[in-house]
Residue frames as a rotation matrix with the C-alpha (Angstrom) as fourth column:
MET 1
0.713 -0.568 -0.410 -11.24
-0.051 -0.626 0.778 6.12
-0.699 -0.534 -0.475 -3.10
THR 2
0.806 -0.492 0.328 -8.65
0.424 0.095 -0.901 7.25
0.412 0.865 0.285 -5.64
PHE 3
0.756 -0.638 -0.145 -5.01
-0.244 -0.480 0.843 7.86
-0.607 -0.602 -0.519 -4.76
ASP 4
0.618 -0.637 -0.460 -1.53
-0.626 -0.046 -0.778 7.91
0.475 0.770 -0.427 -6.31
VAL 5
0.829 -0.499 0.254 1.10
0.211 0.698 0.684 5.25
-0.518 -0.514 0.684 -5.88
GLU 6
0.636 -0.714 -0.292 4.72
-0.742 -0.463 -0.484 6.17
0.210 0.525 -0.825 -6.59
VAL 7
0.923 -0.333 0.191 7.26
0.279 0.924 0.261 3.41
-0.264 -0.188 0.946 -7.18
LEU 8
0.441 -0.874 -0.203 11.05
-0.893 -0.404 -0.197 3.67
0.090 0.268 -0.959 -7.10
LEU 9
0.962 -0.134 -0.238 12.77
0.109 0.987 -0.117 0.43
0.251 0.086 0.964 -8.09
LYS 10
0.583 -0.812 -0.026 16.16
0.051 0.004 0.999 -0.35
-0.811 -0.583 0.044 -6.57
GLY 11
-0.303 -0.848 0.435 19.00
0.612 0.177 0.771 0.72
-0.731 0.500 0.465 -8.86
THR 12
-0.124 0.314 0.941 16.90
0.895 -0.375 0.243 3.27
0.429 0.872 -0.234 -10.77
ASP 13
-0.843 -0.112 -0.526 16.23
0.374 -0.825 -0.424 6.96
-0.387 -0.554 0.737 -10.40
GLU 14
-0.754 0.655 0.057 12.89
-0.284 -0.403 0.870 7.10
0.593 0.639 0.490 -12.24
VAL 15
-0.756 0.610 0.237 9.73
-0.179 0.155 -0.972 7.33
-0.630 -0.777 -0.008 -10.17
ILE 16
-0.814 0.579 -0.051 6.76
0.180 0.335 0.925 5.53
0.553 0.743 -0.377 -11.74
THR 17
-0.801 0.591 0.093 3.36
-0.399 -0.412 -0.820 6.92
-0.446 -0.694 0.565 -10.73
GLU 18
-0.732 0.669 -0.132 0.00
0.298 0.487 0.821 5.19
0.613 0.562 -0.556 -11.10
THR 19
-0.595 0.657 0.462 -3.40
-0.802 -0.515 -0.302 6.43
0.039 -0.551 0.834 -9.95
VAL 20
-0.828 0.300 -0.475 -5.55
0.232 0.953 0.196 3.65
0.511 0.052 -0.858 -8.49
THR 21
-0.169 0.845 0.507 -9.04
-0.842 -0.391 0.371 3.28
0.512 -0.364 0.778 -7.07
CYS 22
-0.203 0.190 -0.961 -9.86
0.334 0.936 0.114 0.99
0.921 -0.297 -0.253 -4.16
GLY 23
-0.914 -0.339 -0.221 -10.58
0.280 -0.135 -0.950 0.94
0.293 -0.931 0.219 -0.46
GLY 24
-0.149 0.944 -0.295 -14.34
0.982 0.176 0.068 1.33
0.116 -0.279 -0.953 -0.37
ASP 25
0.843 0.518 0.147 -15.51
0.481 -0.847 0.228 4.58
0.243 -0.121 -0.962 1.17
GLY 26
0.483 -0.659 0.577 -13.21
-0.407 -0.752 -0.519 7.37
0.776 0.016 -0.631 2.31
PRO 27
-0.378 -0.804 -0.460 -10.38
0.050 0.478 -0.877 6.49
0.924 -0.355 -0.140 4.70
SER 28
-0.657 0.141 0.740 -12.28
-0.727 -0.376 -0.574 7.70
0.197 -0.916 0.349 7.75
ARG 29
0.387 0.858 0.338 -14.72
-0.886 0.448 -0.124 4.80
-0.258 -0.251 0.933 7.20
TRP 30
-0.082 -0.493 -0.866 -12.20
-0.685 0.660 -0.310 2.13
0.724 0.568 -0.392 6.21
THR 31
0.910 0.219 0.352 -12.42
-0.398 0.702 0.590 -1.29
-0.118 -0.677 0.726 7.77
GLU 32
0.047 -0.918 0.394 -9.44
-0.444 0.334 0.832 -3.58
-0.895 -0.214 -0.391 8.23
SER 33
0.228 0.108 0.968 -10.52
0.677 0.696 -0.238 -5.33
-0.700 0.709 0.085 5.02
ASP 34
0.979 0.126 0.161 -10.34
0.202 -0.704 -0.681 -2.01
0.028 0.699 -0.715 3.17
VAL 35
0.543 -0.840 -0.010 -6.86
-0.732 -0.479 0.485 -1.32
-0.412 -0.256 -0.875 4.55
ARG 36
-0.015 -0.516 0.856 -5.73
0.082 0.853 0.515 -4.81
-0.996 0.078 0.030 3.53
GLU 37
0.557 0.303 0.773 -7.02
0.761 0.187 -0.621 -4.20
-0.333 0.934 -0.126 -0.01
VAL 38
0.957 -0.273 -0.101 -5.26
-0.290 -0.923 -0.252 -0.82
-0.024 0.271 -0.962 -0.16
LEU 39
0.198 -0.941 0.275 -1.96
-0.624 0.095 0.775 -2.42
-0.756 -0.325 -0.569 0.88
LEU 40
0.004 -0.155 0.988 -2.34
0.475 0.870 0.135 -5.25
-0.880 0.468 0.077 -1.63
THR 41
0.862 0.353 0.364 -3.23
0.489 -0.390 -0.780 -2.75
-0.133 0.850 -0.509 -4.36
ILE 42
0.724 -0.664 -0.186 -0.12
-0.624 -0.745 0.233 -0.71
-0.293 -0.053 -0.955 -3.57
LEU 43
-0.119 -0.805 0.582 2.05
-0.329 0.585 0.741 -3.84
-0.937 -0.103 -0.334 -3.81
ARG 44
0.342 0.303 0.890 0.39
0.693 0.559 -0.456 -4.83
-0.635 0.772 -0.019 -7.11
VAL 45
0.994 -0.052 -0.094 1.32
-0.098 -0.809 -0.579 -1.44
-0.046 0.585 -0.810 -8.56
PHE 46
0.245 -0.964 0.102 4.90
-0.760 -0.126 0.637 -2.06
-0.602 -0.233 -0.764 -7.47
ASP 47
-0.096 -0.268 0.959 4.84
0.201 0.938 0.282 -5.48
-0.975 0.219 -0.037 -9.13
ARG 48
0.750 0.423 0.509 3.51
0.574 -0.035 -0.818 -4.05
-0.328 0.906 -0.269 -12.40
ALA 49
0.872 -0.450 -0.195 6.32
-0.482 -0.858 -0.176 -1.48
-0.089 0.247 -0.965 -12.41
ASN 50
0.139 -0.842 0.520 8.93
-0.445 0.416 0.793 -4.22
-0.884 -0.342 -0.317 -12.01
PRO 51
0.219 -0.074 -0.973 10.55
-0.976 -0.005 -0.220 -5.35
0.011 0.997 -0.073 -15.29
GLU 52
-0.676 -0.504 0.538 11.21
-0.556 0.828 0.078 -8.92
-0.485 -0.246 -0.839 -14.03
ASP 53
-0.729 0.409 -0.548 9.69
-0.230 0.608 0.760 -11.90
0.644 0.680 -0.349 -15.82
GLY 54
-0.366 0.697 -0.617 6.21
0.751 0.613 0.247 -12.61
0.550 -0.373 -0.747 -14.50
ALA 55
-0.889 0.031 -0.456 5.88
0.297 -0.719 -0.629 -9.21
-0.347 -0.695 0.630 -12.86
GLY 56
-0.695 0.695 -0.186 2.35
-0.719 -0.658 0.224 -7.88
0.033 0.289 0.957 -12.86
ASP 57
0.098 0.736 -0.670 0.79
-0.557 0.599 0.576 -11.35
0.825 0.317 0.468 -12.85
ARG 58
-0.608 -0.444 -0.658 2.14
0.238 0.689 -0.685 -12.63
0.758 -0.573 -0.313 -9.55
ASP 59
0.598 0.705 -0.381 0.32
0.559 -0.026 0.829 -12.94
0.575 -0.709 -0.409 -6.25
VAL 60
-0.325 -0.658 0.679 1.42
-0.227 -0.643 -0.732 -10.41
0.918 -0.392 0.060 -3.66
ASN 61
0.374 0.433 -0.820 1.39
0.696 0.454 0.557 -10.83
0.613 -0.779 -0.131 0.10
LEU 62
0.720 0.009 0.694 1.89
-0.326 -0.878 0.350 -8.79
0.612 -0.478 -0.629 3.21
ARG 63
0.828 -0.549 -0.111 5.24
0.410 0.461 0.787 -10.18
-0.381 -0.697 0.607 4.34
GLY 64
0.052 -0.966 0.254 8.82
0.962 0.117 0.246 -8.96
-0.267 0.232 0.935 4.13
LEU 65
0.024 -0.037 0.999 8.16
0.560 -0.827 -0.044 -5.24
0.828 0.561 0.000 4.02
SER 66
-0.597 -0.185 -0.781 8.81
0.747 -0.485 -0.455 -2.24
-0.295 -0.855 0.428 6.20
TRP 67
-0.054 0.671 0.739 6.19
0.688 -0.512 0.515 0.48
0.724 0.536 -0.434 6.30
ILE 68
-0.740 -0.064 -0.670 5.36
0.564 -0.601 -0.566 3.77
-0.366 -0.797 0.481 7.94
VAL 69
0.380 0.819 0.429 2.44
0.886 -0.456 0.086 6.18
0.266 0.348 -0.899 7.88
THR 70
-0.606 -0.688 -0.399 3.67
0.750 -0.661 0.000 9.75
-0.264 -0.299 0.917 7.61
ASP 71
0.388 0.726 -0.567 1.99
0.485 -0.684 -0.544 13.15
-0.783 -0.064 -0.618 7.68
THR 72
-0.589 -0.462 0.663 2.08
0.807 -0.377 0.455 15.29
0.040 0.803 0.595 4.53
SER 73
-0.933 0.229 -0.278 0.62
-0.180 -0.965 -0.190 18.69
-0.312 -0.127 0.942 3.76
ALA 74
-0.466 0.780 -0.418 -2.33
-0.745 -0.091 0.661 17.00
0.478 0.619 0.623 2.00
GLY 75
0.741 0.670 0.034 -3.05
-0.585 0.621 0.522 14.21
0.329 -0.407 0.852 4.52
VAL 76
0.224 -0.696 0.682 -1.07
-0.572 0.473 0.670 11.10
-0.789 -0.540 -0.292 5.36
ALA 77
0.323 -0.217 -0.921 0.92
-0.847 0.369 -0.383 8.79
0.423 0.904 -0.064 3.11
ILE 78
0.846 -0.153 0.510 1.88
-0.114 0.884 0.454 5.15
-0.520 -0.442 0.731 3.39
ALA 79
0.264 -0.839 -0.477 5.54
-0.943 -0.120 -0.310 4.52
0.203 0.531 -0.823 2.65
ILE 80
0.905 0.038 0.423 6.69
-0.135 0.970 0.201 0.94
-0.403 -0.239 0.884 2.07
GLU 81
0.070 -0.924 -0.377 10.20
-0.997 -0.072 -0.008 -0.37
-0.020 0.376 -0.926 1.63
ILE 82
0.902 0.091 0.423 10.98
-0.087 0.996 -0.028 -3.84
-0.423 -0.011 0.906 0.30
PRO 83
0.134 -0.964 0.228 14.30
0.341 0.261 0.903 -5.29
-0.930 -0.043 0.364 -0.87
SER 84
-0.295 -0.276 0.915 13.66
0.936 0.107 0.334 -4.38
-0.190 0.955 0.227 -4.51
GLY 85
-0.546 0.029 0.838 12.49
0.413 -0.861 0.298 -0.79
0.729 0.509 0.458 -4.02
ALA 86
-0.841 0.287 -0.458 10.26
0.311 -0.436 -0.845 1.73
-0.442 -0.853 0.277 -2.29
ILE 87
-0.355 0.833 0.424 6.64
0.703 -0.061 0.709 2.79
0.616 0.549 -0.564 -2.62
ALA 88
-0.923 0.237 -0.302 4.70
0.057 -0.693 -0.718 5.85
-0.379 -0.681 0.627 -1.47
ALA 89
-0.513 0.824 0.241 0.91
0.659 0.199 0.725 6.04
0.549 0.531 -0.645 -1.63
GLY 90
-0.131 0.575 -0.807 -1.62
0.818 -0.398 -0.416 8.70
-0.561 -0.715 -0.418 -0.76
PRO 91
-0.905 -0.160 0.393 -2.51
-0.341 -0.278 -0.898 11.20
0.253 -0.947 0.197 0.39
PHE 92
-0.288 0.810 -0.511 -5.28
0.624 0.563 0.542 9.92
0.727 -0.163 -0.667 2.63
GLU 93
-0.281 0.292 0.914 -7.53
-0.549 -0.830 0.096 12.04
0.787 -0.475 0.394 4.83
ILE 94
0.757 0.371 -0.538 -7.21
0.222 0.629 0.745 10.13
0.615 -0.683 0.394 8.09
GLN 95
0.702 -0.527 0.479 -5.19
-0.707 -0.439 0.553 10.56
-0.081 -0.728 -0.681 11.27
ALA 96
-0.048 -0.835 -0.548 -1.75
-0.730 0.404 -0.552 8.94
0.682 0.373 -0.629 11.06
ALA 97
-0.712 -0.234 0.662 -2.21
-0.678 0.472 -0.564 7.15
-0.180 -0.850 -0.494 14.39
GLU 98
0.241 0.901 0.360 -5.53
-0.630 0.427 -0.648 5.66
-0.738 -0.071 0.671 13.30
LEU 99
0.742 -0.006 -0.671 -4.18
-0.614 0.396 -0.683 4.37
0.270 0.918 0.290 9.98
THR 100
-0.367 -0.929 -0.037 -1.04
-0.776 0.328 -0.539 3.08
0.513 -0.169 -0.842 11.69
GLN 101
-0.457 0.264 0.849 -3.15
-0.674 0.521 -0.524 1.09
-0.581 -0.812 -0.060 14.15
MET 102
0.651 0.759 0.007 -5.26
-0.546 0.474 -0.691 -0.40
-0.528 0.446 0.723 11.36
ILE 103
0.442 -0.570 -0.693 -2.19
-0.671 0.303 -0.677 -1.37
0.595 0.764 -0.248 9.31
GLU 104
-0.570 -0.662 0.488 -0.63
-0.815 0.379 -0.438 -2.97
0.105 -0.647 -0.755 12.40
LYS 105
0.001 0.672 0.741 -3.71
-0.564 0.612 -0.554 -5.16
-0.826 -0.417 0.380 12.82
VAL 106
0.855 0.320 -0.407 -3.76
-0.506 0.347 -0.790 -6.10
-0.111 0.882 0.459 9.14
MET 107
0.078 -0.917 -0.391 -0.04
-0.766 0.196 -0.612 -6.92
0.638 0.347 -0.687 9.14
ALA 108
-0.518 -0.222 0.826 -0.48
-0.788 0.498 -0.361 -9.06
-0.332 -0.838 -0.433 12.26
MET 109
0.498 0.763 0.412 -3.09
-0.437 0.631 -0.640 -11.10
-0.749 0.139 0.648 10.36
GLY 110
-0.586 -0.793 0.167 -0.59
-0.192 0.337 0.922 -11.62
-0.787 0.508 -0.350 7.52
ASP 111
-0.836 0.212 -0.506 -2.08
-0.503 0.070 0.861 -13.48
0.218 0.975 0.048 4.60
GLN 112
-0.753 0.656 0.051 -5.02
0.517 0.637 -0.571 -14.87
-0.407 -0.404 -0.819 6.56
ALA 113
-0.346 0.723 0.598 -8.38
0.658 -0.268 0.704 -14.05
0.670 0.636 -0.383 5.07
ALA 114
-0.964 -0.009 0.265 -9.79
-0.145 -0.819 -0.555 -10.86
0.222 -0.573 0.789 6.51
THR 115
-0.112 0.991 0.067 -13.31
-0.893 -0.130 0.431 -12.29
0.436 -0.011 0.900 6.41
VAL 116
-0.846 -0.052 0.530 -14.67
-0.353 0.799 -0.486 -15.00
-0.399 -0.599 -0.695 8.68
HIS 117
-0.404 0.713 -0.573 -17.12
-0.648 0.219 0.729 -17.44
0.646 0.666 0.374 7.08
Protein backbone atom coordinates (compact mmCIF):
# COMPACT_ATOMS: atom_id res chain seq x y z
CA MET A 1 0.00 0.00 0.00
CA THR A 2 1.42 3.38 -1.03
CA PHE A 3 0.19 6.67 0.41
CA ASP A 4 1.32 10.24 1.06
CA VAL A 5 2.29 11.67 4.42
CA GLU A 6 2.22 15.44 4.84
CA VAL A 7 4.10 17.02 7.76
CA LEU A 8 3.73 20.53 9.15
CA LEU A 9 6.24 21.29 11.90
CA LYS A 10 5.23 23.74 14.62
CA GLY A 11 6.46 27.25 13.87
CA THR A 12 6.79 26.66 10.12
CA ASP A 13 4.52 27.15 7.14
CA GLU A 14 6.14 24.62 4.79
CA VAL A 15 4.41 21.29 4.30
CA ILE A 16 6.83 18.40 3.74
CA THR A 17 5.37 15.50 1.74
CA GLU A 18 6.76 11.98 1.53
CA THR A 19 5.27 8.99 -0.28
CA VAL A 20 5.62 5.75 1.69
CA THR A 21 4.77 2.09 1.22
CA CYS A 22 3.59 -0.14 4.05
CA GLY A 23 0.53 -1.75 5.56
CA GLY A 24 0.41 -5.07 3.75
CA ASP A 25 -2.59 -5.47 1.47
CA GLY A 26 -5.14 -2.76 0.79
CA PRO A 27 -6.81 -1.07 3.77
CA SER A 28 -9.95 -3.18 3.51
CA ARG A 29 -7.82 -6.21 4.49
CA TRP A 30 -5.66 -4.53 7.14
CA THR A 31 -5.13 -6.23 10.45
CA GLU A 32 -4.41 -4.38 13.67
CA SER A 33 -0.72 -5.12 13.06
CA ASP A 34 -0.95 -3.41 9.67
CA VAL A 35 -2.64 -0.37 11.23
CA ARG A 36 0.06 -0.21 13.92
CA GLU A 37 2.76 -0.29 11.23
CA VAL A 38 0.99 2.45 9.25
CA LEU A 39 0.83 4.67 12.34
CA LEU A 40 4.48 4.04 13.19
CA THR A 41 5.48 4.73 9.59
CA ILE A 42 3.59 8.03 9.65
CA LEU A 43 5.38 9.05 12.86
CA ARG A 44 8.76 8.05 11.39
CA VAL A 45 8.12 10.37 8.44
CA PHE A 46 7.38 13.16 10.90
CA ASP A 47 10.62 12.41 12.75
CA ARG A 48 12.66 12.49 9.54
CA ALA A 49 11.17 15.89 8.69
CA ASN A 50 12.20 17.28 12.08
CA PRO A 51 15.49 19.22 12.07
CA GLU A 52 16.33 18.34 15.72
CA ASP A 53 19.50 16.43 16.56
CA GLY A 54 18.91 12.70 16.31
CA ALA A 55 15.73 13.09 14.31
CA GLY A 56 15.16 10.31 11.83
CA ASP A 57 17.08 7.75 13.89
CA ARG A 58 14.93 7.73 17.01
CA ASP A 59 12.40 5.14 18.08
CA VAL A 60 8.81 6.30 17.79
CA ASN A 61 5.87 5.18 19.89
CA LEU A 62 2.13 5.51 19.99
CA ARG A 63 1.78 7.82 22.98
CA GLY A 64 1.15 11.54 23.40
CA LEU A 65 -0.73 12.17 20.18
CA SER A 66 -4.21 13.19 19.15
CA TRP A 67 -5.63 11.67 16.01
CA ILE A 68 -8.75 11.56 13.89
CA VAL A 69 -9.87 9.70 10.78
CA THR A 70 -11.61 12.05 8.38
CA ASP A 71 -13.43 11.61 5.08
CA THR A 72 -11.92 13.19 1.96
CA SER A 73 -13.04 13.16 -1.66
CA ALA A 74 -10.52 10.37 -2.39
CA GLY A 75 -11.12 8.17 0.68
CA VAL A 76 -10.24 8.74 4.32
CA ALA A 77 -7.19 10.38 5.86
CA ILE A 78 -5.51 9.99 9.22
CA ALA A 79 -4.71 13.31 10.86
CA ILE A 80 -2.34 13.34 13.84
CA GLU A 81 -1.41 16.23 16.10
CA ILE A 82 1.54 16.14 18.48
CA PRO A 83 3.15 18.99 20.42
CA SER A 84 5.76 19.63 17.72
CA GLY A 85 3.47 19.60 14.67
CA ALA A 86 0.75 17.96 12.62
CA ILE A 87 0.62 15.08 10.16
CA ALA A 88 -1.92 14.02 7.52
CA ALA A 89 -1.72 10.67 5.74
CA GLY A 90 -3.77 9.01 3.05
CA PRO A 91 -6.04 8.72 1.29
CA PHE A 92 -7.12 5.22 2.21
CA GLU A 93 -10.02 3.30 0.68
CA ILE A 94 -11.76 2.14 3.85
CA GLN A 95 -14.75 3.31 5.85
CA ALA A 96 -13.85 5.97 8.43
CA ALA A 97 -15.68 4.12 11.21
CA GLU A 98 -13.81 0.89 10.50
CA LEU A 99 -10.38 2.54 10.48
CA THR A 100 -11.26 4.56 13.58
CA GLN A 101 -12.18 1.36 15.43
CA MET A 102 -8.93 -0.34 14.40
CA ILE A 103 -6.82 2.66 15.44
CA GLU A 104 -8.63 2.78 18.80
CA LYS A 105 -7.67 -0.85 19.43
CA VAL A 106 -4.06 -0.26 18.39
CA MET A 107 -3.79 2.86 20.56
CA ALA A 108 -5.24 0.97 23.53
CA MET A 109 -2.43 -1.59 23.14
CA GLY A 110 0.13 1.24 23.22
CA ASP A 111 3.66 0.02 22.67
CA GLN A 112 2.87 -3.60 23.47
CA ALA A 113 3.83 -6.03 20.75
CA ALA A 114 0.97 -6.64 18.37
CA THR A 115 1.97 -10.29 18.00
CA VAL A 116 1.57 -12.98 20.63
CA HIS A 117 4.33 -15.60 20.76
